[in-house]
Every structure is written in structure tokens, then in C-alpha cells.
C-alpha positions in Angstrom: 99.7 -123.1 78.8 98.3 -120.1 77.0 100.8 -120.3 74.2 98.5 -121.4 71.3 97.7 -118.5 68.9 94.4 -119.0 67.1 94.4 -118.6 63.4 90.7 -118.8 62.3 88.5 -118.5 65.3 87.7 -115.7 67.7 88.1 -116.8 71.3 85.6 -114.3 72.5 82.8 -116.0 70.6 83.5 -119.5 71.8 81.6 -119.1 75.1 78.5 -118.1 73.1 78.4 -121.3 71.2 79.6 -123.8 73.8 76.0 -124.6 75.0 74.2 -127.9 75.5 71.3 -128.0 73.0 69.0 -130.0 75.3 69.4 -128.1 78.5 70.8 -124.7 77.4 73.5 -125.0 80.0 76.7 -123.2 79.1 79.8 -125.4 78.9 82.9 -124.3 80.7 86.5 -124.9 79.6 89.2 -125.5 82.1 92.1 -123.1 81.9 94.6 -125.9 80.9 92.2 -127.2 78.2 91.7 -123.8 76.4 94.6 -124.2 74.1 93.5 -127.7 73.1 89.9 -126.5 72.4 91.2 -123.5 70.3 93.5 -125.8 68.3 90.7 -128.3 67.8 88.3 -125.6 66.5 91.0 -124.1 64.2 91.6 -127.6 62.8 87.8 -128.0 62.3 87.7 -124.7 60.4 90.5 -125.9 58.1 88.8 -129.2 57.5 85.4 -127.5 56.8 87.1 -125.3 54.2 88.7 -128.3 52.5 85.3 -129.9 52.4 84.0 -126.9 50.6 86.8 -127.0 48.1 86.0 -130.7 47.5 82.4 -129.8 46.6 83.6 -128.0 43.5 83.3 -129.8 40.2 86.4 -131.2 38.6 87.3 -132.0 35.1 86.9 -135.7 34.3 88.7 -136.0 30.9 91.8 -134.9 29.1 95.2 -133.7 30.2 93.7 -131.5 32.9 91.7 -134.4 34.5 91.2 -133.7 38.2 91.6 -129.9 37.9 88.9 -127.6 39.1 86.3 -126.6 36.5 85.6 -123.4 38.5 87.0 -121.7 41.6 83.8 -120.1 42.8 81.5 -121.6 45.4 77.8 -121.3 44.3 74.6 -122.1 46.1 74.1 -125.3 44.2 77.3 -126.6 45.8 75.3 -126.8 49.0 72.4 -128.8 47.6 72.6 -132.4 48.9 72.5 -135.3 46.5 72.1 -133.3 43.4 75.1 -133.2 41.1 74.6 -131.3 37.9 76.8 -131.2 34.9 78.6 -127.9 34.8 77.9 -125.8 31.7 81.0 -124.4 30.0 81.1 -120.7 30.6 
């Protein structure tokens, strides 16, 4: 294989994080599975970024219903279970 070009991950860092949490054993990736692993991780990064965008508040009324209220991620976007009304800036 060897034809997949990564977009969002650094392949040199993958070995450092492929470790079993319970035993601290490093996980190896077979040569013919590397492209599949890289593509999977690239897709996971894309999905995680979309999840971040979805955390942003949206307008709920008017002609612009569904549009983003702001385009900046803030620390409060990472607080679980607490949705606050956005103050107009």
C-alpha cells in the first residue's frame, strides 16, 4: 500500500500514543494496515472538529435561525451539561 497521504495527523507521533492503558504495552501496526490506520485517524480528527463546531451556539429565531451566534470557541464550550444563553456582544 503506502499510497495514503495523511492530512491532519503526524505519522511519527502515532507510535507514541498506540499504547494499551492497562499494561503499557505498545501496539504495533502491520505494514499493510498502516494506510487504514492513518485514514481512520484523519477521519477521527475531522469528526472531532465537526463536534467542536456543533458545540457553538446557534440563533434560534428570525430569518437567520440556525446560523452561528459566534465563530470563536471559548472555554465554556467545553463545560459539560451547562448551556448558557449567549450575551449579545
